[in-house]
Backbone as ProteinMPNN parsed JSONL, in Angstrom:
{"seq_chain_A": "XXXXXXXXXXXXXXXXXXXXXXXXXXXXXXXXXXXXXXXXXXXXXXXXXXXXXXXXXXXXXXXXXXXXXXXXXXXXXXXXXXXXXXX", "coords_chain_A": {"N_chain_A": [[0.827, -1.193, -0.017], [0.575, 2.166, -0.85], [2.124, 4.984, 0.693], [0.577, 7.856, 2.185], [0.521, 11.297, 1.036], [0.954, 13.035, 3.169], [2.286, 11.321, 5.033], [4.618, 10.852, 3.636], [5.675, 13.448, 3.527], [5.993, 13.967, 6.277], [8.028, 12.045, 6.863], [10.067, 13.15, 5.256], [10.411, 15.644, 6.568], [11.401, 14.767, 9.017], [13.733, 13.514, 8.209], [15.202, 15.68, 7.19], [15.138, 17.649, 9.155], [13.715, 19.951, 8.768], [11.617, 22.645, 9.434], [7.992, 22.459, 9.44], [6.581, 24.791, 8.378], [8.557, 26.057, 6.887], [9.101, 24.14, 4.979], [6.578, 24.008, 3.607], [6.463, 26.592, 2.559], [8.704, 26.642, 0.913], [8.213, 24.54, -0.84], [5.621, 24.9, -1.995], [4.906, 27.514, -1.697], [3.252, 27.998, 0.526], [2.982, 28.361, 3.762], [1.282, 27.136, 5.531], [0.735, 24.62, 4.63], [1.484, 21.952, 5.638], [0.291, 21.867, 8.18], [-2.355, 22.262, 7.442], [-2.785, 19.925, 5.917], [-2.501, 18.052, 7.97], [-4.778, 18.579, 9.368], [-6.709, 17.567, 7.706], [-6.94, 18.493, 5.041], [-7.41, 17.885, 1.621], [-5.2, 17.135, -0.83], [-4.795, 18.149, -4.238], [-4.048, 16.824, -7.517], [-2.063, 18.447, -8.975], [-0.857, 19.794, -6.79], [0.237, 17.657, -5.307], [2.152, 16.779, -7.162], [3.88, 18.989, -7.266], [4.835, 19.086, -4.638], [6.102, 16.538, -4.414], [7.995, 16.842, -6.439], [9.593, 18.915, -5.312], [10.612, 17.619, -2.966], [12.055, 15.484, -4.146], [13.922, 16.854, -5.772], [15.309, 18.301, -3.797], [16.46, 16.184, -2.348], [18.073, 15.083, -4.347], [19.831, 17.275, -4.843], [21.054, 17.394, -2.35], [22.305, 14.929, -2.29], [24.124, 15.299, -4.341], [25.772, 17.092, -3.18], [25.209, 19.796, -3.176], [23.597, 20.756, -1.232], [24.123, 20.833, 2.142], [22.968, 20.639, 4.752], [19.876, 21.398, 6.401], [19.564, 24.777, 7.384], [19.212, 27.049, 10.096], [17.684, 30.336, 10.562], [19.864, 31.917, 11.182], [21.918, 30.85, 9.784], [23.151, 28.651, 10.829], [23.761, 25.183, 10.971], [21.056, 22.961, 11.717], [20.542, 20.749, 14.45], [22.225, 18.738, 16.855], [23.301, 20.606, 19.621], [26.427, 22.135, 19.971], [29.463, 22.689, 21.86], [29.066, 25.439, 23.907], [26.78, 26.33, 22.647], [23.264, 26.827, 22.668], [20.702, 24.434, 23.235]], "CA_chain_A": [[0.006, -0.025, -0.005], [1.345, 3.415, -0.958], [1.966, 5.941, 1.824], [-0.088, 9.116, 1.825], [1.397, 12.458, 0.875], [1.314, 13.534, 4.514], [3.28, 10.434, 5.581], [5.923, 11.086, 2.902], [6.145, 14.761, 3.991], [6.493, 13.792, 7.679], [9.324, 11.385, 6.761], [11.007, 14.143, 4.738], [10.669, 16.594, 7.604], [12.204, 14.118, 10.021], [15.032, 13.269, 7.582], [15.915, 16.95, 6.936], [14.992, 18.528, 10.305], [13.16, 21.142, 8.248], [10.297, 22.97, 10.051], [6.873, 22.328, 8.517], [6.252, 25.999, 7.681], [9.577, 26.33, 5.932], [8.848, 23.169, 3.949], [5.436, 24.435, 2.818], [6.785, 27.814, 1.827], [9.695, 26.33, -0.113], [7.664, 23.614, -1.811], [4.451, 25.395, -2.771], [4.615, 28.922, -1.268], [2.143, 27.933, 1.467], [3.536, 27.945, 5.012], [0.296, 26.363, 6.283], [0.456, 23.34, 3.907], [1.564, 20.719, 6.431], [-0.749, 21.9, 9.219], [-3.662, 22.015, 6.766], [-2.882, 18.453, 5.64], [-2.676, 17.311, 9.222], [-6.169, 18.816, 9.76], [-7.642, 16.927, 6.806], [-6.959, 19.038, 3.708], [-7.191, 16.909, 0.561], [-4.393, 17.744, -1.89], [-5.107, 17.819, -5.601], [-2.977, 16.274, -8.322], [-0.939, 19.359, -9.195], [-0.179, 20.047, -5.554], [1.018, 16.473, -4.996], [3.278, 16.752, -8.074], [4.833, 20.067, -6.868], [5.5, 18.674, -3.348], [6.969, 15.426, -4.707], [9.131, 17.402, -7.186], [10.444, 19.608, -4.374], [11.374, 16.641, -2.145], [13.007, 14.717, -4.988], [14.971, 17.787, -6.134], [16.066, 18.562, -2.563], [17.298, 15.019, -2.033], [19.099, 15.0, -5.397], [20.795, 18.306, -4.574], [21.82, 17.005, -1.165], [23.194, 13.794, -2.657], [25.177, 15.85, -5.194], [26.635, 17.971, -2.391], [24.804, 21.209, -3.283], [22.964, 21.095, 0.046], [24.769, 20.076, 3.212], [21.931, 20.372, 5.71], [19.0, 22.591, 6.554], [20.131, 25.723, 8.339], [18.233, 27.979, 10.67], [17.756, 31.71, 10.022], [21.167, 32.515, 11.443], [22.93, 30.188, 8.991], [23.783, 27.573, 11.577], [23.046, 23.906, 10.733], [20.252, 22.439, 12.811], [20.982, 19.45, 14.957], [22.648, 18.75, 18.223], [24.067, 21.793, 20.002], [27.825, 21.871, 20.319], [29.964, 23.382, 23.029], [28.788, 26.878, 23.91], [25.538, 26.611, 21.965], [22.081, 26.43, 23.36], [19.955, 23.373, 22.588]], "C_chain_A": [[0.893, 1.228, 0.003], [1.067, 4.322, 0.215], [1.295, 7.22, 1.274], [0.964, 10.221, 1.662], [1.883, 12.958, 2.215], [2.384, 12.629, 5.166], [4.636, 10.649, 4.925], [6.522, 12.409, 3.303], [6.729, 14.609, 5.354], [7.838, 13.067, 7.675], [10.394, 12.324, 6.253], [11.411, 15.144, 5.794], [11.599, 16.019, 8.673], [13.628, 13.922, 9.461], [15.859, 14.559, 7.502], [15.924, 17.877, 8.127], [14.465, 19.908, 9.843], [11.806, 21.443, 8.934], [9.15, 22.893, 9.001], [6.531, 23.623, 7.717], [7.279, 26.344, 6.589], [9.44, 25.397, 4.692], [7.697, 23.644, 3.019], [5.7, 25.673, 1.999], [7.737, 27.51, 0.707], [9.113, 25.45, -1.194], [6.568, 24.233, -2.661], [4.021, 26.811, -2.389], [3.411, 29.02, -0.321], [2.677, 27.434, 2.807], [2.561, 27.12, 5.891], [0.039, 24.99, 5.69], [0.425, 22.144, 4.843], [0.502, 20.744, 7.525], [-2.115, 21.714, 8.636], [-3.837, 20.558, 6.415], [-3.13, 17.644, 6.884], [-4.141, 17.481, 9.75], [-7.175, 18.279, 8.763], [-7.724, 17.501, 5.42], [-6.63, 17.961, 2.705], [-6.425, 17.567, -0.564], [-4.849, 17.268, -3.256], [-3.877, 17.296, -6.331], [-1.799, 17.218, -8.528], [-0.166, 19.691, -7.904], [0.73, 18.881, -5.174], [2.29, 16.442, -5.857], [4.304, 17.798, -7.647], [5.541, 19.662, -5.584], [6.475, 17.557, -3.651], [8.222, 15.931, -5.486], [10.11, 18.125, -6.236], [11.249, 18.598, -3.544], [12.395, 15.88, -2.944], [14.182, 15.602, -5.373], [15.869, 18.1, -4.941], [16.997, 17.433, -2.265], [18.405, 14.863, -3.076], [20.213, 16.03, -5.166], [21.661, 17.947, -3.346], [22.79, 15.87, -1.494], [24.357, 14.3, -3.518], [26.079, 16.81, -4.427], [26.317, 19.422, -2.463], [24.13, 21.682, -2.017], [23.629, 20.251, 1.103], [23.775, 19.678, 4.292], [21.051, 21.586, 5.817], [19.606, 23.476, 7.608], [19.021, 26.607, 8.875], [18.448, 29.384, 10.125], [19.086, 32.364, 10.209], [22.296, 31.819, 10.686], [23.634, 29.086, 9.671], [23.028, 26.308, 11.262], [22.223, 23.511, 11.958], [20.786, 21.096, 13.227], [21.347, 19.592, 16.41], [23.502, 19.999, 18.494], [25.461, 21.388, 20.43], [28.202, 22.667, 21.567], [29.651, 24.901, 22.865], [27.523, 27.264, 23.171], [24.373, 26.118, 22.798], [21.375, 25.335, 22.575], [18.652, 23.863, 22.068]], "O_chain_A": [[1.844, 1.32, 0.779], [-0.067, 4.428, 0.682], [1.431, 7.588, 0.107], [2.113, 10.093, 2.086], [3.062, 13.268, 2.389], [3.306, 13.147, 5.796], [5.672, 10.629, 5.591], [7.743, 12.52, 3.417], [7.847, 15.063, 5.601], [8.725, 13.455, 8.436], [11.517, 12.309, 6.756], [12.59, 15.473, 5.929], [12.483, 16.716, 9.171], [14.609, 14.145, 10.171], [17.071, 14.536, 7.719], [16.682, 18.846, 8.11], [14.757, 20.92, 10.481], [10.947, 20.564, 8.998], [9.344, 23.225, 7.831], [6.231, 23.55, 6.525], [6.929, 26.85, 5.522], [9.634, 25.811, 3.549], [7.85, 23.669, 1.798], [5.218, 25.797, 0.873], [7.594, 28.076, -0.377], [9.478, 25.592, -2.361], [6.575, 24.113, -3.886], [2.918, 27.248, -2.716], [2.654, 29.99, -0.359], [2.82, 26.226, 2.996], [2.974, 26.492, 6.866], [-0.804, 24.255, 6.205], [-0.55, 21.393, 4.85], [-0.134, 19.719, 7.773], [-2.967, 21.077, 9.253], [-4.922, 20.004, 6.593], [-3.877, 16.667, 6.865], [-4.651, 16.628, 10.477], [-8.375, 18.497, 8.928], [-8.547, 17.019, 4.641], [-5.682, 17.2, 2.898], [-6.948, 18.48, -1.203], [-5.244, 16.114, -3.415], [-2.774, 17.334, -5.787], [-0.655, 16.836, -8.284], [1.054, 19.85, -7.94], [1.871, 19.095, -4.763], [3.371, 16.122, -5.362], [5.501, 17.511, -7.666], [6.747, 19.879, -5.459], [7.609, 17.619, -3.177], [9.344, 15.5, -5.222], [11.323, 17.955, -6.355], [12.468, 18.732, -3.441], [13.505, 15.649, -2.464], [15.329, 15.159, -5.311], [17.089, 18.154, -5.093], [18.172, 17.645, -1.966], [19.544, 14.549, -2.731], [21.394, 15.704, -5.277], [22.869, 18.187, -3.342], [23.934, 15.854, -1.039], [25.465, 13.772, -3.424], [27.064, 17.295, -4.983], [27.041, 20.239, -1.894], [24.091, 22.883, -1.748], [23.687, 19.031, 0.954], [23.735, 18.52, 4.706], [21.421, 22.676, 5.38], [20.109, 22.988, 8.621], [18.027, 26.873, 8.199], [19.333, 29.586, 9.293], [19.425, 33.287, 9.469], [23.471, 32.125, 10.889], [24.641, 28.598, 9.158], [21.797, 26.308, 11.272], [22.651, 23.708, 13.095], [21.412, 20.39, 12.436], [20.835, 20.465, 17.111], [24.328, 20.384, 17.666], [25.645, 20.415, 21.161], [27.343, 23.241, 22.236], [29.937, 25.517, 21.838], [27.222, 28.454, 23.08], [24.476, 25.134, 23.53], [21.452, 25.321, 21.346], [17.888, 23.091, 21.488]]}, "name": "protein", "num_of_chains": 1, "seq": "XXXXXXXXXXXXXXXXXXXXXXXXXXXXXXXXXXXXXXXXXXXXXXXXXXXXXXXXXXXXXXXXXXXXXXXXXXXXXXXXXXXXXXX"}
């Protein structure tokens, strides 16, 4: 059985540590996309294609070394805090 779009998005968000609003804005210019899907919004065909294309392109760019990791607004990679950084 194929996973739903929301399940694929949630896996992508976990894989990339990208906030849902940033994902929605980057993928389809809608920061409320993920929260709307979680509340039951039914995506149409063109929306599904745009989201899938964004995730596939992002993964390909990361694999090619053009993207190292998602960074927060201050340009610091997200993840575990190092010495002297807040968690």
